[in-house]
Residue frames as a rotation matrix with the C-alpha (Angstrom) as fourth column:
MET 1
-0.867 -0.164 0.471 99.75
0.441 -0.694 0.569 112.29
0.234 0.701 0.674 157.96
GLU 2
-0.101 0.834 -0.542 97.28
0.752 -0.293 -0.590 115.04
-0.651 -0.467 -0.598 158.83
ILE 3
-0.727 -0.024 0.686 95.64
0.581 -0.553 0.597 117.32
0.366 0.833 0.416 156.25
THR 4
-0.241 0.615 -0.751 93.83
0.660 -0.463 -0.592 120.46
-0.712 -0.638 -0.294 157.44
TRP 5
-0.057 0.310 0.949 91.69
0.884 -0.427 0.192 122.63
0.465 0.850 -0.250 155.17
LEU 6
-0.636 -0.260 -0.726 92.31
0.609 -0.747 -0.266 126.32
-0.473 -0.612 0.634 155.92
GLY 7
0.370 0.819 -0.439 89.63
0.160 -0.522 -0.838 127.49
-0.915 0.240 -0.325 153.50
TRP 8
0.596 -0.053 -0.801 89.62
-0.718 -0.480 -0.503 128.17
-0.358 0.875 -0.325 149.75
SER 9
0.761 -0.384 -0.524 92.68
-0.150 0.680 -0.718 126.41
0.632 0.624 0.459 148.24
SER 10
-0.081 -0.817 0.571 94.76
-0.821 -0.270 -0.503 126.58
0.565 -0.509 -0.649 151.43
PHE 11
0.852 0.254 -0.458 95.83
0.011 0.865 0.501 123.45
0.524 -0.432 0.734 153.29
LYS 12
0.074 -0.836 0.544 98.27
-0.994 -0.105 -0.026 122.56
0.079 -0.539 -0.839 156.04
VAL 13
0.764 0.082 -0.640 99.80
-0.170 0.983 -0.076 119.09
0.622 0.167 0.765 155.91
LYS 14
0.240 -0.688 0.684 101.82
-0.944 -0.002 0.330 117.52
-0.226 -0.725 -0.650 158.72
THR 15
0.993 0.040 -0.112 103.88
-0.077 0.932 -0.353 114.58
0.091 0.359 0.929 157.53
SER 16
0.474 -0.865 -0.166 107.29
0.677 0.478 -0.560 113.00
0.564 0.153 0.812 158.11
GLY 17
0.062 -0.429 -0.901 107.96
0.929 -0.306 0.209 115.47
-0.365 -0.850 0.379 160.93
LYS 18
-0.918 -0.374 0.130 107.42
0.393 -0.815 0.426 118.48
-0.053 0.443 0.895 158.62
THR 19
0.026 0.914 -0.404 104.72
0.433 -0.374 -0.820 121.13
-0.901 -0.153 -0.406 158.25
ILE 20
-0.834 -0.229 0.502 103.71
0.542 -0.167 0.824 121.91
-0.105 0.959 0.263 154.67
TYR 21
-0.108 0.814 -0.571 101.38
0.025 -0.572 -0.820 124.67
-0.994 -0.103 0.041 153.47
PHE 22
-0.480 0.104 0.871 99.59
0.877 0.078 0.474 124.86
-0.018 0.992 -0.129 150.14
ASP 23
-0.334 0.359 0.871 98.62
0.434 -0.762 0.481 128.40
0.837 0.539 0.098 149.02
PRO 24
-0.251 0.238 -0.938 98.53
0.961 -0.053 -0.271 129.94
-0.114 -0.970 -0.215 152.53
VAL 25
-0.526 0.125 0.841 96.41
0.298 -0.899 0.320 133.10
0.797 0.419 0.435 152.48
THR 26
0.637 0.705 0.311 94.63
-0.112 -0.314 0.943 133.03
0.763 -0.636 -0.121 155.86
ASP 27
0.176 -0.637 0.751 96.34
-0.900 -0.413 -0.138 133.68
0.398 -0.651 -0.646 159.17
SER 28
0.872 -0.031 -0.488 98.31
0.200 0.933 0.299 130.82
0.446 -0.358 0.820 160.67
ASP 29
0.660 -0.616 0.429 100.98
-0.751 -0.557 0.354 131.03
0.021 -0.556 -0.831 163.36
GLU 30
0.697 -0.410 0.589 102.51
0.074 0.857 0.509 127.58
-0.714 -0.311 0.628 162.96
PRO 31
-0.007 -0.787 -0.617 105.91
-0.728 -0.419 0.543 127.82
-0.685 0.453 -0.571 161.25
ALA 32
0.925 0.343 -0.162 106.35
-0.339 0.557 -0.758 126.12
-0.170 0.757 0.631 157.88
ASP 33
0.010 -0.901 0.434 109.08
0.090 0.433 0.897 123.78
-0.996 0.030 0.085 156.74
LEU 34
-0.850 -0.195 0.490 107.78
0.471 0.134 0.872 123.85
-0.235 0.972 -0.022 153.17
VAL 35
-0.052 0.828 -0.559 105.39
-0.118 -0.561 -0.820 126.24
-0.992 0.023 0.127 151.38
LEU 36
-0.704 -0.065 0.708 103.92
0.644 0.364 0.673 125.43
-0.302 0.929 -0.214 147.96
ILE 37
-0.161 0.593 -0.789 102.33
-0.139 -0.805 -0.577 128.39
-0.977 0.017 0.212 146.16
SER 38
0.165 0.299 0.940 100.52
0.727 0.607 -0.320 127.56
-0.667 0.736 -0.117 142.93
HIS 39
-0.117 -0.174 0.978 100.64
0.866 -0.501 0.014 131.04
0.487 0.848 0.209 141.35
GLY 40
-0.848 -0.527 -0.062 100.70
0.499 -0.752 -0.430 134.76
0.180 -0.395 0.901 142.00
HIS 41
-0.120 0.859 0.498 97.01
0.098 -0.489 0.867 135.69
0.988 0.153 -0.025 142.25
SER 42
-0.540 -0.221 0.812 96.17
-0.622 -0.545 -0.562 137.31
0.567 -0.809 0.157 145.58
ASP 43
0.533 0.738 0.414 93.78
-0.840 0.401 0.366 134.53
0.104 -0.543 0.833 146.65
HIS 44
0.893 -0.307 -0.328 96.77
0.278 0.951 -0.134 132.14
0.354 0.028 0.935 146.51
THR 45
-0.203 -0.978 -0.038 99.75
0.763 -0.134 -0.632 134.36
0.613 -0.157 0.774 147.35
ASN 46
0.870 0.399 0.291 99.66
0.120 -0.743 0.659 136.49
0.479 -0.538 -0.694 150.49
LYS 47
0.012 -0.995 0.100 103.00
0.112 -0.098 -0.989 137.96
0.994 0.023 0.110 151.45
GLU 48
-0.105 -0.014 0.994 101.94
-0.873 -0.478 -0.099 138.92
0.476 -0.878 0.038 154.98
VAL 49
0.842 0.417 0.341 100.77
-0.526 0.772 0.357 135.40
-0.114 -0.481 0.869 155.80
LEU 50
0.709 -0.647 -0.281 103.90
0.292 0.632 -0.718 133.98
0.641 0.427 0.637 154.20
LEU 51
-0.137 -0.782 0.608 106.03
-0.378 -0.526 -0.762 136.22
0.915 -0.334 -0.224 156.40
LYS 52
0.293 0.339 0.894 104.27
-0.950 -0.001 0.312 134.92
0.107 -0.941 0.322 159.52
ILE 53
0.932 0.156 0.328 104.87
-0.218 0.963 0.160 131.26
-0.291 -0.221 0.931 158.77
ARG 54
0.636 -0.762 -0.121 108.31
0.052 0.198 -0.979 131.63
0.770 0.616 0.166 157.25
LYS 55
0.876 -0.463 0.133 111.25
-0.164 -0.027 0.986 130.76
-0.453 -0.886 -0.100 159.48
PRO 56
-0.013 -0.934 -0.357 114.98
-0.949 -0.101 0.300 130.32
-0.316 0.343 -0.885 158.85
GLY 57
-0.845 -0.397 0.358 115.25
-0.267 0.894 0.360 127.32
-0.463 0.209 -0.861 156.56
THR 58
0.163 0.960 0.229 111.67
0.004 0.232 -0.973 127.41
-0.987 0.160 0.034 155.24
VAL 59
-0.863 -0.374 0.339 111.60
0.295 0.172 0.940 126.26
-0.409 0.912 -0.038 151.61
VAL 60
0.103 0.885 -0.454 109.18
-0.227 -0.423 -0.877 128.15
-0.968 0.193 0.157 149.36
LEU 61
-0.805 -0.272 0.528 108.37
0.398 0.412 0.819 126.65
-0.440 0.870 -0.224 145.96
THR 62
0.208 0.870 -0.447 106.22
-0.025 -0.452 -0.892 128.36
-0.978 0.196 -0.072 143.35
SER 63
0.746 0.125 0.654 105.89
0.626 0.204 -0.753 128.99
-0.227 0.971 0.074 139.63
MET 64
-0.307 -0.909 0.281 108.65
0.950 -0.279 0.138 130.67
-0.048 0.310 0.950 137.66
GLN 65
-0.108 0.340 0.934 106.38
0.442 -0.825 0.352 133.69
0.891 0.450 -0.061 137.15
ASN 66
0.775 0.574 0.266 105.90
-0.012 -0.407 0.914 134.11
0.632 -0.711 -0.308 140.90
HIS 67
0.455 -0.566 -0.688 109.21
0.827 0.556 0.089 133.19
0.332 -0.609 0.720 142.52
LEU 68
-0.592 -0.695 0.408 110.72
0.488 -0.712 -0.505 136.68
0.642 -0.099 0.761 142.66
ALA 69
-0.020 0.686 0.727 107.58
-0.368 -0.682 0.633 138.14
0.930 -0.255 0.266 144.25
VAL 70
0.901 0.415 0.124 107.70
-0.280 0.341 0.897 135.65
0.330 -0.844 0.423 147.15
LYS 71
0.078 -0.972 0.222 111.50
-0.985 -0.109 -0.131 135.22
0.151 -0.209 -0.966 147.27
GLY 72
0.479 0.180 0.859 111.14
-0.411 0.911 0.038 131.52
-0.776 -0.371 0.511 146.60
ASN 73
-0.688 -0.676 0.264 112.36
-0.155 0.492 0.857 128.84
-0.709 0.548 -0.444 144.25
GLY 74
0.117 0.731 -0.672 110.71
-0.894 -0.217 -0.392 128.80
-0.433 0.647 0.628 140.83
LEU 75
-0.546 -0.212 0.810 109.79
0.038 0.960 0.277 125.45
-0.837 0.182 -0.516 139.26
ASN 76
-0.480 0.414 -0.773 108.53
-0.872 -0.129 0.473 124.45
0.097 0.901 0.423 135.85
PRO 77
0.643 0.730 0.231 106.03
-0.732 0.675 -0.095 121.62
-0.225 -0.108 0.968 135.29
GLY 78
0.788 -0.349 -0.507 107.92
0.037 0.849 -0.527 118.34
0.614 0.397 0.682 135.59
ASP 79
-0.240 -0.900 0.364 110.52
-0.411 -0.245 -0.878 119.71
0.879 -0.361 -0.311 138.02
SER 80
0.619 0.376 -0.690 110.97
0.421 0.583 0.695 117.96
0.664 -0.720 0.203 141.37
TYR 81
-0.060 -0.597 0.800 112.33
-0.664 -0.575 -0.479 119.03
0.746 -0.560 -0.361 144.75
LEU 82
0.240 0.063 -0.969 113.40
0.463 0.870 0.172 116.73
0.853 -0.490 0.180 147.59
LEU 83
0.011 -0.180 0.984 113.14
-0.778 -0.620 -0.104 117.86
0.629 -0.764 -0.147 151.21
ASP 84
-0.444 -0.263 0.857 114.49
-0.758 0.621 -0.202 115.04
-0.479 -0.739 -0.475 153.37
THR 85
-0.806 0.155 0.572 112.10
0.272 0.954 0.125 112.16
-0.526 0.256 -0.811 152.58
ILE 86
0.249 0.952 -0.177 109.41
0.306 -0.251 -0.918 114.36
-0.919 0.175 -0.354 151.00
ARG 87
-0.774 -0.454 0.442 109.36
0.536 -0.098 0.838 114.66
-0.337 0.885 0.320 147.22
VAL 88
0.153 0.782 -0.604 107.49
0.035 -0.615 -0.788 117.49
-0.988 0.099 -0.121 145.52
THR 89
-0.664 -0.288 0.690 106.75
0.678 0.156 0.718 117.47
-0.315 0.945 0.092 141.79
ALA 90
-0.431 0.482 -0.763 105.34
-0.370 -0.865 -0.338 120.47
-0.823 0.137 0.551 139.93
VAL 91
-0.521 0.347 0.780 102.66
0.761 0.602 0.241 119.73
-0.386 0.719 -0.577 137.33
HIS 92
-0.858 0.203 0.472 100.63
0.215 -0.692 0.689 121.74
0.467 0.692 0.550 134.85
ALA 93
-0.216 0.866 -0.451 97.62
0.813 -0.097 -0.575 123.82
-0.541 -0.491 -0.683 135.94
TYR 94
-0.941 -0.128 -0.314 95.89
-0.056 -0.855 0.516 126.13
-0.334 0.503 0.797 133.48
ASN 95
0.038 0.989 -0.146 92.68
-0.223 -0.134 -0.966 127.21
-0.974 0.069 0.216 131.75
LEU 96
-0.678 -0.121 0.725 91.50
0.625 0.424 0.656 125.95
-0.387 0.897 -0.212 128.38
VAL 97
-0.229 0.709 0.666 88.32
0.795 -0.259 0.549 128.00
0.562 0.655 -0.504 128.00
ARG 98
0.664 0.559 -0.496 87.78
0.747 -0.526 0.406 130.26
-0.034 -0.641 -0.767 131.01
GLY 99
-0.525 -0.851 0.027 89.15
0.851 -0.524 0.039 133.75
-0.019 0.044 0.999 130.65
SER 100
-0.405 0.336 -0.850 88.39
0.183 -0.881 -0.435 137.45
-0.896 -0.332 0.296 130.64
LYS 101
0.433 0.517 -0.738 87.80
-0.731 -0.278 -0.624 137.18
-0.528 0.809 0.258 126.86
PRO 102
0.966 -0.074 0.247 88.55
0.189 0.856 -0.482 134.64
-0.175 0.512 0.841 124.10
GLY 103
0.485 -0.860 0.159 92.28
0.386 0.047 -0.921 134.09
0.785 0.508 0.355 123.89
SER 104
-0.271 -0.549 0.791 92.92
-0.538 -0.595 -0.597 135.57
0.798 -0.588 -0.134 127.37
PRO 105
0.264 0.384 -0.885 92.70
0.407 0.788 0.463 132.70
0.875 -0.482 0.052 129.89
PHE 106
0.887 0.089 0.453 92.65
-0.355 -0.496 0.792 133.52
0.296 -0.863 -0.409 133.59
HIS 107
0.393 -0.781 0.485 95.53
-0.403 0.328 0.854 131.09
-0.826 -0.531 -0.186 134.06
PRO 108
0.626 -0.194 -0.756 97.55
-0.750 0.116 -0.651 130.65
0.214 0.974 -0.073 130.86
LYS 109
0.907 -0.358 -0.221 99.65
0.362 0.932 -0.026 127.56
0.215 -0.056 0.975 130.40
GLY 110
-0.041 -0.999 0.022 102.93
0.696 -0.044 -0.716 128.08
0.716 -0.014 0.697 132.28
PHE 111
0.009 0.095 0.995 101.54
-0.378 -0.921 0.091 130.74
0.926 -0.377 0.028 134.65
GLY 112
0.203 0.161 0.966 100.76
-0.979 0.042 0.199 128.45
-0.008 -0.986 0.166 137.58
LEU 113
-0.674 -0.527 -0.519 101.33
-0.477 0.846 -0.239 124.96
0.564 0.087 -0.821 138.92
GLY 114
0.768 0.639 0.049 99.68
-0.469 0.508 0.723 122.02
0.437 -0.578 0.689 140.58
TRP 115
-0.222 -0.873 0.435 101.64
-0.952 0.097 -0.291 119.93
0.212 -0.479 -0.852 143.08
ILE 116
0.692 0.289 -0.661 102.19
-0.099 0.946 0.310 116.24
0.715 -0.149 0.683 143.79
VAL 117
-0.005 -0.638 0.770 103.67
-0.968 -0.191 -0.164 115.61
0.252 -0.746 -0.617 147.23
GLU 118
0.442 0.042 -0.896 104.99
-0.043 0.999 0.025 112.13
0.896 0.027 0.444 148.06
SER 119
-0.454 -0.536 0.712 105.51
-0.770 -0.167 -0.616 111.28
0.449 -0.828 -0.337 151.73
GLU 120
-0.445 0.227 0.866 105.00
-0.670 0.558 -0.490 108.26
-0.594 -0.798 -0.096 153.99
GLY 121
-0.865 0.045 0.500 104.24
0.290 0.858 0.425 106.13
-0.409 0.512 -0.755 150.95
LYS 122
0.190 0.978 0.081 101.32
0.774 -0.098 -0.625 108.36
-0.604 0.181 -0.776 149.92
LYS 123
-0.798 -0.357 0.486 100.79
0.591 -0.618 0.518 110.92
0.116 0.700 0.704 147.16
ILE 124
0.076 0.774 -0.628 98.80
0.539 -0.562 -0.628 114.13
-0.839 -0.291 -0.460 147.59
TYR 125
-0.574 -0.180 0.799 97.76
0.804 -0.311 0.507 115.98
0.157 0.933 0.323 144.42
HIS 126
-0.041 0.482 -0.875 96.84
0.374 -0.805 -0.461 119.65
-0.927 -0.346 -0.147 144.83
LEU 127
0.214 0.192 0.958 95.43
0.953 0.172 -0.248 120.70
-0.213 0.966 -0.146 141.47
GLY 128
-0.805 -0.426 -0.412 95.93
0.355 -0.904 0.240 124.47
-0.475 0.047 0.879 141.85
ASP 129
0.054 0.811 -0.583 93.78
-0.355 -0.530 -0.770 126.71
-0.933 0.248 0.259 139.65
THR 130
-0.905 -0.408 -0.124 93.04
-0.298 0.396 0.869 124.57
-0.305 0.823 -0.480 136.61
GLU 131
0.302 0.905 -0.299 90.48
-0.942 0.237 -0.236 123.05
-0.143 0.353 0.925 134.33
LEU 132
0.599 -0.076 0.797 90.46
0.061 0.997 0.049 119.43
-0.799 0.019 0.601 133.17
ILE 133
0.394 -0.583 -0.711 93.63
-0.876 -0.472 -0.098 119.35
-0.278 0.661 -0.697 131.07
PRO 134
0.720 -0.047 -0.693 95.27
-0.412 0.774 -0.481 116.64
0.558 0.632 0.538 128.91
GLU 135
-0.289 -0.957 0.012 98.32
-0.560 0.159 -0.813 116.29
0.776 -0.242 -0.582 131.17
MET 136
-0.036 0.337 0.941 96.15
-0.984 0.151 -0.091 114.81
-0.172 -0.929 0.326 133.93
LYS 137
0.821 0.408 -0.399 95.93
-0.504 0.847 -0.171 111.48
0.268 0.341 0.901 132.09
ASP 138
0.149 -0.874 -0.463 99.55
-0.044 0.462 -0.886 110.77
0.988 0.152 0.030 133.06
ILE 139
-0.442 -0.264 0.857 98.98
-0.805 -0.305 -0.509 111.23
0.395 -0.915 -0.078 136.82
THR 140
0.289 0.484 -0.826 98.55
-0.101 0.873 0.477 107.98
0.952 -0.054 0.301 138.75
GLY 141
-0.191 -0.417 -0.889 98.81
0.674 0.603 -0.427 106.50
0.714 -0.680 0.166 142.23
ILE 142
-0.560 0.006 0.829 97.18
-0.342 -0.913 -0.225 109.41
0.755 -0.409 0.513 144.08
GLU 143
-0.693 0.298 -0.656 95.99
0.695 0.516 -0.500 108.84
0.190 -0.803 -0.565 147.64
ILE 144
0.048 0.664 -0.746 94.45
0.674 -0.573 -0.466 112.29
-0.737 -0.481 -0.475 148.23
MET 145
-0.501 -0.108 0.859 93.28
0.796 -0.448 0.408 114.70
0.341 0.888 0.310 145.51
LEU 146
-0.310 0.325 -0.894 92.54
0.497 -0.746 -0.443 118.34
-0.810 -0.582 0.070 146.42
VAL 147
-0.545 0.213 0.811 90.15
0.838 0.105 0.535 119.51
0.029 0.971 -0.235 143.72
PRO 148
-0.869 0.315 -0.382 88.71
-0.249 -0.945 -0.213 122.94
-0.428 -0.090 0.899 142.79
VAL 149
-0.612 0.713 0.343 84.96
0.763 0.646 0.018 122.73
-0.209 0.273 -0.939 142.14
SER 150
-0.271 0.592 -0.759 83.48
0.244 -0.721 -0.649 126.25
-0.931 -0.361 0.051 141.94
GLY 151
0.221 0.356 0.908 83.56
0.943 0.158 -0.292 126.67
-0.247 0.921 -0.301 138.15
TYR 152
1.000 0.001 -0.022 84.82
-0.003 -0.982 -0.188 130.24
-0.022 0.188 -0.982 138.45
TYR 153
0.379 -0.916 -0.134 88.37
-0.925 -0.379 -0.021 130.54
-0.032 0.132 -0.991 137.08
VAL 154
-0.714 -0.589 0.380 88.68
-0.622 0.782 0.042 126.76
-0.322 -0.207 -0.924 137.62
MET 155
-0.817 0.410 -0.406 86.86
0.041 0.743 0.668 123.52
0.575 0.529 -0.624 136.79
ASP 156
-0.116 0.859 0.499 83.24
-0.933 -0.266 0.242 123.14
0.340 -0.438 0.832 137.84
ILE 157
0.049 0.177 0.983 81.72
-0.743 0.664 -0.082 120.16
-0.667 -0.726 0.164 139.63
ASP 158
0.914 0.370 0.168 81.13
-0.175 0.731 -0.659 118.09
-0.367 0.573 0.733 136.49
GLU 159
0.553 -0.797 -0.243 84.68
-0.432 -0.024 -0.902 118.69
0.712 0.604 -0.357 135.22
ALA 160
-0.200 -0.620 0.759 86.05
-0.976 0.056 -0.211 117.88
0.088 -0.783 -0.616 138.67
VAL 161
0.489 0.445 0.750 84.11
-0.495 0.850 -0.181 114.59
-0.718 -0.283 0.636 138.63
LYS 162
0.969 -0.164 -0.187 85.65
-0.101 0.426 -0.899 113.77
0.227 0.889 0.396 135.23
ALA 163
0.155 -0.972 0.178 89.12
-0.737 -0.233 -0.635 114.57
0.658 -0.032 -0.752 136.62
VAL 164
-0.079 -0.124 0.989 88.58
-0.894 0.449 -0.015 112.23
-0.442 -0.885 -0.146 139.57
LYS 165
0.803 0.440 0.402 87.33
-0.222 0.847 -0.483 109.46
-0.553 0.299 0.778 137.28
LEU 166
0.773 -0.578 -0.261 90.43
-0.292 0.041 -0.956 109.94
0.563 0.815 -0.137 135.12
ILE 167
-0.129 -0.933 0.337 92.97
-0.733 -0.139 -0.666 109.93
0.668 -0.333 -0.666 137.96
ARG 168
0.497 0.480 -0.723 91.18
0.035 0.821 0.570 107.52
0.867 -0.309 0.391 140.33
PRO 169
-0.560 -0.635 0.532 92.47
-0.527 -0.222 -0.820 108.73
0.639 -0.740 -0.210 143.71
LYS 170
-0.628 0.322 -0.708 91.42
0.622 0.755 -0.208 106.95
0.468 -0.571 -0.675 146.88
ARG 171
0.061 0.607 -0.792 90.12
0.886 -0.399 -0.237 110.10
-0.460 -0.687 -0.562 148.58
VAL 172
-0.332 -0.056 0.942 89.06
0.674 -0.712 0.195 113.55
0.660 0.700 0.274 147.38
ILE 173
-0.191 0.276 -0.942 88.70
0.761 -0.565 -0.320 116.89
-0.620 -0.778 -0.102 149.17
PRO 174
0.366 0.363 0.857 86.87
0.846 -0.514 -0.143 119.70
0.388 0.777 -0.495 147.32
MET 175
-0.252 -0.496 -0.831 88.34
0.703 -0.684 0.195 123.22
-0.665 -0.535 0.521 147.46
HIS 176
-0.977 -0.210 0.024 88.21
0.183 -0.782 0.596 126.68
-0.107 0.587 0.803 145.83
TYR 177
-0.169 0.953 0.252 84.63
0.409 -0.165 0.898 127.42
0.897 0.255 -0.362 146.84
GLY 178
0.314 0.355 -0.881 82.91
0.949 -0.129 0.287 129.37
-0.012 -0.926 -0.377 149.60
VAL 179
0.985 0.055 0.161 84.30
0.046 -0.997 0.060 132.66
0.164 -0.051 -0.985 150.87
ILE 180
0.037 -0.987 -0.157 87.85
0.976 0.070 -0.208 133.92
0.217 -0.146 0.965 150.69
ASP 181
0.908 0.172 0.383 88.63
0.080 -0.966 0.245 137.11
0.412 -0.192 -0.891 152.58
THR 182
0.255 -0.916 -0.310 92.35
0.913 0.334 -0.233 137.59
0.317 -0.223 0.922 152.86
THR 183
0.791 -0.129 -0.599 94.36
0.232 -0.842 0.487 140.28
-0.567 -0.524 -0.636 154.54
GLY 184
-0.123 -0.952 0.279 97.33
0.812 0.065 0.580 142.17
-0.570 0.298 0.766 153.19
ASN 185
-0.551 -0.203 -0.809 98.18
-0.120 -0.941 0.317 144.99
-0.826 0.272 0.494 150.83
ASP 186
-0.668 0.346 -0.659 96.40
-0.709 -0.029 0.704 143.27
0.224 0.938 0.265 147.92
PRO 187
-0.595 0.427 0.681 93.46
-0.366 0.610 -0.703 141.52
-0.716 -0.667 -0.207 149.57
ALA 188
-0.858 0.400 -0.322 91.20
-0.142 0.419 0.897 139.08
0.494 0.815 -0.303 147.77
HIS 189
-0.586 0.758 0.285 87.47
-0.429 0.008 -0.903 139.02
-0.687 -0.652 0.321 148.52
TYR 190
-0.653 0.398 -0.645 85.42
-0.557 0.325 0.764 136.38
0.514 0.858 0.009 146.74
GLU 191
-0.294 0.575 0.764 82.34
-0.520 0.574 -0.632 134.29
-0.802 -0.583 0.131 147.38
LEU 192
-0.552 0.021 -0.833 82.07
-0.779 0.343 0.525 131.42
0.297 0.939 -0.173 144.92
HIS 193
0.148 0.767 0.624 79.13
-0.871 0.399 -0.285 129.04
-0.468 -0.501 0.728 145.16
ALA 194
-0.340 -0.102 -0.935 79.36
-0.582 0.804 0.124 125.29
0.739 0.586 -0.333 144.70
ASP 195
0.586 0.613 0.530 77.60
-0.807 0.382 0.451 122.43
0.074 -0.692 0.719 146.44
PRO 196
-0.492 -0.871 -0.005 80.19
-0.865 0.489 -0.116 119.96
0.104 -0.053 -0.993 147.74
GLN 197
-0.249 0.486 0.838 77.41
-0.357 0.758 -0.546 117.49
-0.900 -0.435 -0.016 148.55
GLU 198
0.803 0.495 -0.330 76.45
-0.452 0.145 -0.880 117.41
-0.388 0.856 0.340 144.86
PHE 199
0.109 -0.878 -0.466 80.11
-0.919 0.090 -0.384 116.70
0.379 0.470 -0.797 144.05
ALA 200
-0.648 -0.361 0.671 80.17
-0.669 0.691 -0.275 113.87
-0.364 -0.627 -0.689 146.59
GLU 201
0.281 0.850 0.445 76.93
-0.373 0.524 -0.766 112.37
-0.884 0.049 0.465 145.24
LYS 202
0.792 0.043 -0.609 78.32
-0.610 0.054 -0.790 112.24
-0.001 0.998 0.069 141.72
LEU 203
-0.158 -0.935 -0.317 81.38
-0.805 0.308 -0.507 110.32
0.572 0.176 -0.802 142.93
LYS 204
0.301 0.326 0.896 79.59
-0.826 0.558 0.075 107.65
-0.476 -0.763 0.438 144.96
GLY 205
0.833 0.002 0.553 81.27
0.101 0.983 -0.155 104.33
-0.544 0.185 0.819 144.39
ILE 206
0.769 -0.579 0.270 84.21
0.281 -0.073 -0.957 105.96
0.574 0.812 0.107 142.62
ALA 207
-0.446 -0.893 0.057 86.16
0.321 -0.219 -0.921 107.75
0.836 -0.392 0.384 145.34
GLU 208
0.123 0.402 -0.907 85.71
0.992 -0.045 0.115 108.68
0.005 -0.915 -0.404 148.98
VAL 209
-0.075 -0.074 0.994 84.86
0.297 -0.954 -0.048 112.39
0.952 0.291 0.094 149.16
ARG 210
-0.136 -0.023 -0.990 85.69
0.988 -0.071 -0.134 114.15
-0.067 -0.997 0.033 152.41
ILE 211
0.270 0.307 0.913 84.03
0.358 -0.912 0.201 117.54
0.894 0.272 -0.356 152.78
LEU 212
-0.360 -0.517 -0.777 85.97
0.918 -0.047 -0.394 119.46
0.168 -0.855 0.491 155.40
ASN 213
0.875 0.484 -0.032 84.88
0.472 -0.835 0.284 122.51
0.111 -0.263 -0.958 157.32
LYS 214
0.402 -0.750 0.526 87.40
-0.204 -0.633 -0.747 125.32
0.893 0.193 -0.407 157.59
GLY 215
-0.067 -0.554 0.830 89.98
-0.967 -0.168 -0.190 124.25
0.245 -0.815 -0.525 160.18
GLU 216
0.732 0.389 0.559 88.91
-0.525 0.846 0.099 120.59
-0.434 -0.365 0.824 160.08
SER 217
-0.289 -0.943 -0.167 91.51
-0.925 0.231 0.301 117.85
-0.245 0.241 -0.939 159.59
LEU 218
0.873 0.362 -0.325 91.71
-0.439 0.874 -0.206 114.43
0.210 0.323 0.923 157.96
SER 219
0.031 -0.869 0.493 94.19
-0.858 0.230 0.459 111.94
-0.512 -0.437 -0.739 159.40
LEU 220
0.647 0.091 -0.757 95.61
-0.608 0.660 -0.441 109.10
0.459 0.746 0.483 157.32
């Protein structure tokens, strides 16, 4: 299994003879067997990039609110999808306190998803855009956890540390920080600051934190 960080919340995973993308928004020419899109915001959904990696037979899974926009299959939290030997389960991802104003969360409950992918006897958990939420207490057996840490629209470093301590994965990769500059008709341009080294320091002795550079891979 090989996991490559493409920047922001985007990853490419090669496993069981398949190529999987999470939230692809930066250019990639390698065709996808499976695409998992957490929600419809432009820093997670890019139709032009999706068109480049989509091929006949590519399976696209996303939230119910986003499936028509990307011509994919909509899932609710708790739904599963089986692609050969790879099982994908949609889980909750939402804001509790962060929003444009009180009562208007950036990601309301039901708007987006996180993903658990099971392959080769391992589980990858991509949290999507979320804060530390009650449903996380039921998630177990995670090998790799892909965790947002910027604190803008999503959990900050301290919340992310609490999430890791709750779920107890073997390895953690921080995401949703740095610069996102996507292409397309509705481009996203953000620069969100977070120190991944601070995140790693706070998890010493609890989980192995792998800080990847854009385009860098972790092999398992």
